[in-house]
C-alpha positions in Angstrom: 2.7 15.4 8.5 1.8 15.1 12.1 0.7 11.6 11.9 4.1 10.6 10.8 6.1 12.7 13.1 4.2 11.1 16.1 4.8 7.7 14.8 8.4 8.7 14.4 8.4 10.0 17.8 7.2 6.5 19.3 3.3 7.5 19.3 2.2 4.9 17.3 -1.6 4.9 18.1 -1.6 8.8 17.6 0.3 8.6 14.5 -2.2 5.9 13.1 -5.0 8.1 14.4 -4.0 11.5 12.6 -3.0 9.5 9.0 -6.5 8.0 9.4 -8.0 11.6 9.4 -5.8 12.6 6.8 -6.7 9.6 4.8 -10.2 10.4 5.2 -9.9 14.2 4.5 -7.5 13.2 1.3 -10.4 10.8 0.2 -13.3 13.2 0.4 -11.6 15.8 -1.5 -12.0 15.4 -5.6 -9.1 15.6 -7.4 -9.1 17.9 -10.4 -9.1 16.2 -13.9 -6.2 17.9 -15.3 -4.1 17.8 -12.2 -2.1 14.7 -11.3 -3.3 12.7 -8.4 -1.3 12.5 -5.1 2.5 11.5 -5.3 2.1 9.1 -2.5 -1.3 9.1 -1.1 -1.9 9.4 2.5 -3.6 6.2 2.9 -1.0 4.2 1.1 1.4 5.9 4.0 -1.2 4.7 6.4 -1.2 0.9 4.9 2.9 1.0 4.9 2.8 1.7 8.8 -0.3 -0.5 9.8 1.8 -3.4 7.8 4.9 -2.6 9.7 3.2 -2.5 13.0 1.7 -6.0 12.3 -2.1 -5.0 11.3 -1.7 -6.8 8.0 -5.7 -7.2 7.2 -6.1 -3.4 8.3 -3.2 -2.7 5.6 -4.6 -4.8 3.0 -8.1 -2.7 3.6 -6.2 0.3 3.0 -4.0 -0.5 0.3 -7.3 -1.9 -1.7 -8.9 1.2 -0.9 -5.7 3.0 -2.6 -6.0 0.6 -5.5 -9.4 1.6 -6.1 -8.6 5.3 -6.5 -5.5 4.7 -8.3 -5.5 1.1 -10.3 -2.0 -0.7 -10.8 -0.2 1.9 -8.5 3.2 0.0 -8.2 3.3 0.6 -4.3 0.3 -0.2 -3.4 0.0 -3.2 -5.3 3.3 -4.5 -4.0 2.2 -3.4 -0.2 -1.3 -5.3 -0.8 0.6 -8.6 -2.1 2.7 -8.4 1.0 -0.1 -7.6 3.3 -2.3 -10.5 1.9 0.6 -12.5 2.5 0.7 -11.8 6.3 -2.7 -11.8 6.5 -2.9 -15.3 5.5 -4.9 -14.7 2.4 -2.9 -16.6 -0.3 -5.4 -15.9 -3.1 -5.2 -12.3 -3.0 -1.6 -12.3 -2.4 -0.6 -14.4 -5.4 -3.4 -12.1 -7.2 -1.3 -9.0 -6.4 2.0 -10.6 -7.1 1.0 -11.3 -10.4 -0.4 -8.1 -10.9 3.0 -6.5 -9.3 4.6 -8.3 -12.1 2.7 -7.4 -15.0 2.7 -3.8 -14.1 6.6 -3.9 -14.2 6.6 -6.4 -16.9 8.9 -4.3 -19.5 10.4 -2.2 -16.8 13.9 -3.9 -17.2 14.7 -3.2 -13.6 14.9 -5.5 -10.5 13.5 -3.7 -7.8 12.9 -5.7 -4.2 9.2 -5.6 -4.5 9.5 -7.4 -8.1 11.8 -9.9 -6.5 9.5 -10.2 -3.3 7.0 -11.0 -6.2 9.0 -13.5 -8.0 10.3 -15.7 -5.1 6.7 -15.5 -3.8 5.4 -16.8 -6.7 7.8 -19.4 -7.4 7.4 -21.1 -3.7 3.6 -21.0 -4.3 
């Protein structure tokens, strides 16, 4: 992943550019019906870095693109909730936080994302 390497080396714009290209390519390739999807979609990685760099609205758009392909994906749902919150879209943030709780309803685990959703929903 040259995009991630560029990002890690401090060339954030180039890293994002390369990840966008990779994400678009991944989106264009059909998944064979009997193979699993990507373990970590490139578009989700791109969204994570966009959120980290303060581009919450762009990150939300990319998380939502991941969720169209992989509905109820835990990490994309968690990212979408946080991105929506940071972008000021409380309606979407709440909906994604509720969705995150529903995804992990019977998980019996305490992940930071679930704690964030619990605190977010309790405060709003």
